[in-house]
Backbone bond lengths (Angstrom), bond angles and torsions (degrees), N, CA, C in turn:
res aa  C-N    CA-C-N  psi(-1)  N-CA   C-N-CA  omega(-1)  CA-C   N-CA-C  phi
1 M - - - 1.442 - - 1.519 111.31 -
2 I 1.321 116.79 -37.25 1.460 120.94 -179.93 1.522 110.24 -66.05
3 A 1.283 119.01 -28.74 1.433 122.88 -179.71 1.535 111.41 -66.79
4 L 1.327 118.38 -21.98 1.459 121.16 -179.23 1.526 113.39 -82.71
5 I 1.313 118.64 -13.86 1.453 121.89 -179.02 1.531 109.04 -82.36
6 S 1.319 115.40 131.28 1.449 120.12 -178.67 1.530 109.41 -68.35
7 P 1.318 117.90 143.54 1.481 120.54 179.45 1.529 112.43 -61.75
8 A 1.331 118.27 -28.35 1.476 120.72 179.67 1.521 111.07 -64.32
9 Y 1.323 118.09 -38.53 1.457 121.84 -179.85 1.524 111.19 -81.61
10 A 1.293 117.44 -27.35 1.459 120.77 -178.93 1.520 112.66 -73.48
11 D 1.293 117.95 -24.28 1.465 120.98 -176.79 1.515 113.68 -71.90
12 G 1.338 117.55 -57.85 1.440 117.11 -172.46 1.508 115.06 -133.02
13 G 1.268 121.10 3.04 1.462 122.40 -179.23 1.502 110.21 87.51
14 A 1.305 117.20 -142.49 1.450 122.68 -176.36 1.519 110.07 -75.40
15 P 1.316 117.33 152.70 1.466 120.22 176.81 1.524 111.28 -63.01
16 A 1.315 118.18 154.51 1.456 122.18 -175.31 1.518 113.49 -66.82
17 D 1.341 117.52 -32.28 1.457 119.44 -177.48 1.527 113.57 -83.64
18 A 1.315 119.19 0.87 1.458 121.17 177.33 1.522 111.21 -68.53
19 G 1.314 118.76 -32.75 1.454 122.05 176.43 1.520 112.35 -66.94
20 I 1.308 115.61 -38.73 1.463 120.50 178.20 1.529 109.83 -67.17
21 F 1.327 116.18 -41.81 1.480 120.58 179.06 1.526 109.87 -62.31
22 N 1.328 117.83 -42.73 1.444 120.84 178.58 1.554 111.81 -63.26
23 L 1.313 116.63 -38.66 1.459 121.35 178.61 1.530 110.67 -66.44
24 V 1.312 117.01 -44.09 1.474 121.05 177.42 1.515 110.73 -62.72
25 L 1.305 116.90 -40.74 1.463 121.61 178.40 1.529 111.34 -63.45
26 L 1.327 117.27 -42.54 1.453 121.71 178.15 1.521 111.22 -64.34
27 V 1.321 117.45 -44.00 1.452 121.37 178.11 1.532 110.98 -63.03
28 G 1.324 116.02 -39.09 1.452 120.73 177.69 1.520 111.79 -62.33
29 F 1.329 118.31 -41.36 1.456 121.64 177.54 1.524 111.66 -65.51
30 V 1.318 116.81 -39.45 1.469 119.78 177.97 1.515 110.63 -63.97
31 I 1.327 117.87 -41.66 1.467 120.32 179.38 1.520 111.42 -65.67
32 I 1.321 116.98 -42.44 1.460 121.39 177.04 1.513 110.80 -61.76
33 F 1.342 117.24 -45.06 1.474 121.84 178.62 1.528 110.20 -59.31
34 Y 1.347 117.41 -41.98 1.453 121.14 -178.59 1.530 111.23 -63.56
35 F 1.327 117.03 -50.67 1.476 119.96 -174.66 1.507 113.41 -75.67
36 L 1.313 120.45 -27.76 1.451 121.26 -177.43 1.508 114.51 -94.73
37 M 1.331 118.62 -23.00 1.454 120.01 -173.83 1.534 112.78 -124.64
38 W 1.290 118.55 -54.49 1.448 121.93 -170.20 1.536 111.49 -72.93
39 R 1.314 118.27 -49.20 1.456 121.79 -176.87 1.528 113.00 -62.78
40 P 1.349 120.58 -47.25 1.470 118.97 178.28 1.526 113.07 -62.95
41 Q 1.344 117.11 -36.71 1.456 119.38 178.48 1.527 111.24 -66.58
42 A 1.307 117.15 -39.99 1.464 119.93 177.71 1.527 111.09 -65.11
43 K 1.322 116.44 -35.84 1.459 120.78 177.53 1.526 111.18 -65.88
44 R 1.331 117.43 -44.05 1.483 121.11 177.61 1.525 110.94 -63.56
45 T 1.318 117.52 -39.40 1.449 121.02 179.03 1.528 111.00 -64.25
46 K 1.316 116.70 -42.05 1.467 120.79 179.29 1.532 110.18 -65.21
47 E 1.323 118.44 -41.49 1.467 121.59 179.21 1.536 110.44 -64.41
48 H 1.341 117.72 -40.46 1.458 121.17 179.85 1.527 110.47 -67.06
49 K 1.333 117.35 -38.04 1.452 121.15 177.85 1.517 110.52 -63.98
50 N 1.343 117.35 -40.98 1.481 121.36 177.57 1.515 110.65 -66.23
51 L 1.333 117.65 -37.70 1.466 122.21 177.36 1.513 110.61 -61.08
52 L 1.331 116.92 -45.21 1.471 120.61 -179.57 1.521 111.09 -67.44
53 A 1.310 117.97 -34.70 1.460 120.93 178.24 1.520 112.09 -68.96
54 S 1.334 117.47 -26.84 1.469 120.92 -176.21 1.523 112.57 -90.07
55 L 1.337 119.38 1.31 1.470 121.63 179.61 1.529 109.34 -64.68
56 A 1.327 115.42 135.19 1.460 121.94 177.49 1.514 108.77 -145.12
57 K 1.323 114.98 167.00 1.457 120.25 -179.32 1.524 109.13 -62.43
58 G 1.343 116.82 134.00 1.453 122.01 179.72 1.517 114.13 96.71
59 T 1.321 118.68 -9.24 1.453 122.29 179.26 1.512 109.97 -74.46
60 E 1.324 116.87 134.60 1.460 121.81 177.61 1.529 108.20 -93.75
61 V 1.337 115.36 127.97 1.462 121.09 -174.18 1.511 111.57 -134.52
62 V 1.313 115.74 165.73 1.453 123.10 171.04 1.530 106.68 -125.44
63 T 1.336 116.71 137.42 1.450 121.10 179.55 1.507 110.97 -88.00
64 S 1.305 116.59 172.11 1.473 120.89 178.72 1.523 110.74 -67.64
65 G 1.327 117.80 -19.81 1.461 121.98 177.64 1.517 112.69 -87.80
66 G 1.340 117.64 -4.34 1.454 121.13 178.06 1.510 114.64 95.05
67 V 1.336 119.20 8.65 1.427 122.39 -179.14 1.546 108.77 -83.95
68 L 1.332 116.15 128.08 1.460 121.73 178.09 1.517 108.60 -97.26
69 G 1.325 116.91 141.62 1.448 119.05 178.74 1.505 112.14 -169.80
70 K 1.329 114.06 170.33 1.479 121.66 178.94 1.530 106.89 -110.04
71 V 1.291 116.41 132.13 1.464 122.51 -178.90 1.521 109.68 -67.48
72 T 1.333 116.73 126.26 1.451 121.33 176.34 1.527 112.25 -110.95
73 K 1.323 117.09 -23.80 1.451 121.27 179.31 1.531 109.14 -152.99
74 V 1.325 116.10 137.27 1.467 121.93 179.37 1.522 107.36 -121.62
75 D 1.329 115.24 127.73 1.458 122.55 177.84 1.525 107.09 -114.97
76 D 1.328 118.22 -176.71 1.456 121.05 177.77 1.517 111.90 -63.60
77 N 1.327 116.70 -44.80 1.463 121.45 -175.95 1.523 114.01 -113.76
78 Y 1.334 117.02 -14.61 1.474 119.87 -174.01 1.508 110.81 -127.07
79 V 1.331 115.13 159.04 1.441 123.17 175.48 1.530 107.46 -135.58
80 V 1.321 116.60 138.31 1.461 121.47 178.91 1.541 106.89 -104.28
81 L 1.346 114.77 126.71 1.458 120.86 -178.61 1.510 110.23 -112.05
82 D 1.313 116.36 137.84 1.456 122.63 172.46 1.537 105.26 -91.46
83 V 1.348 116.42 104.69 1.457 120.90 -174.36 1.525 112.77 -93.94
84 A 1.304 116.96 -22.20 1.463 123.25 176.25 1.527 107.02 -155.68
85 E 1.330 115.68 175.67 1.464 119.42 -179.30 1.530 109.74 -61.26
86 N 1.333 117.13 122.17 1.448 125.16 179.70 1.532 114.26 62.91
87 I 1.318 118.01 20.70 1.468 121.67 177.13 1.523 108.06 -124.50
88 E 1.338 114.13 114.70 1.458 120.20 177.78 1.513 109.56 -117.33
89 M 1.315 115.65 142.52 1.460 121.38 179.30 1.523 107.77 -128.14
90 K 1.332 114.26 144.25 1.468 120.49 179.95 1.526 109.06 -102.32
91 F 1.330 116.81 129.35 1.455 123.43 179.41 1.521 109.87 -127.25
92 Q 1.324 114.80 157.21 1.457 118.96 169.98 1.523 107.52 -72.29
93 K 1.315 115.44 146.95 1.469 118.96 -178.93 1.522 112.12 -60.15
94 S 1.324 115.78 -33.76 1.461 118.36 -178.12 1.528 113.02 -68.53
95 A 1.345 117.46 -13.27 1.454 120.79 178.92 1.531 112.46 -78.99
96 V 1.326 117.97 -12.87 1.448 121.63 178.53 1.528 108.38 -73.10
97 A 1.326 115.89 121.97 1.471 119.85 -175.78 1.514 112.45 -96.38
98 A 1.333 117.66 -37.83 1.466 120.28 -176.50 1.505 110.34 -157.09
99 V 1.323 113.52 156.50 1.475 121.75 175.12 1.527 106.30 -98.32
100 L 1.325 116.04 133.53 1.461 122.54 179.62 1.514 111.01 -94.91
101 P 1.339 118.35 154.03 1.463 119.45 175.17 1.516 110.82 -65.95
102 K 1.325 116.78 152.45 1.474 121.65 -179.66 1.520 110.02 -59.16
103 G 1.338 115.62 137.13 1.447 121.01 177.29 1.528 114.17 90.21
104 T 1.316 117.71 0.08 1.479 120.40 -179.35 1.517 111.19 -66.11
105 L 1.323 117.40 -39.83 1.462 120.16 -177.83 1.530 111.77 -67.24
106 K 1.318 118.17 -34.03 1.471 119.95 178.69 1.511 111.49 -72.54
107 S 1.305 118.20 -28.54 1.463 120.95 -178.32 1.518 113.16 -81.58
108 I 1.311 117.17 -12.06 1.484 120.69 -179.66 1.504 110.52 -87.08
C-alpha cells in the first residue's frame, strides 16, 4: 500500500499555500453570500418597516393575503381596513404588503 503513495505527498503533506487558498475561497463565499442574499433581504425589510410606519388613515393598501382596503384606524400592532361598504376587518400591521395609489379602490 505504501508503494502506491507518491513521494511528493509522502514528504511533507499538503503544499503550504493550500491553507491560504482555502482561506481566500472561504472569504469569497462570505462576500458572495453577503451581496447576493443578506444585503437585499435587509434592504427589503427596511423598506417594509418604513412602509408600516407611514400608514395613516385614508391610505389604500393591499395585504399579503390579497385583500384590498382603505385604512380607517392604525394601532401599534393592528390596522383596521374598510374592505367594502360598512365592512371593516382588523389585520396585523405586518400583513400589509403594499400601499396603492389614491383612487385605486374606486377604479376596481
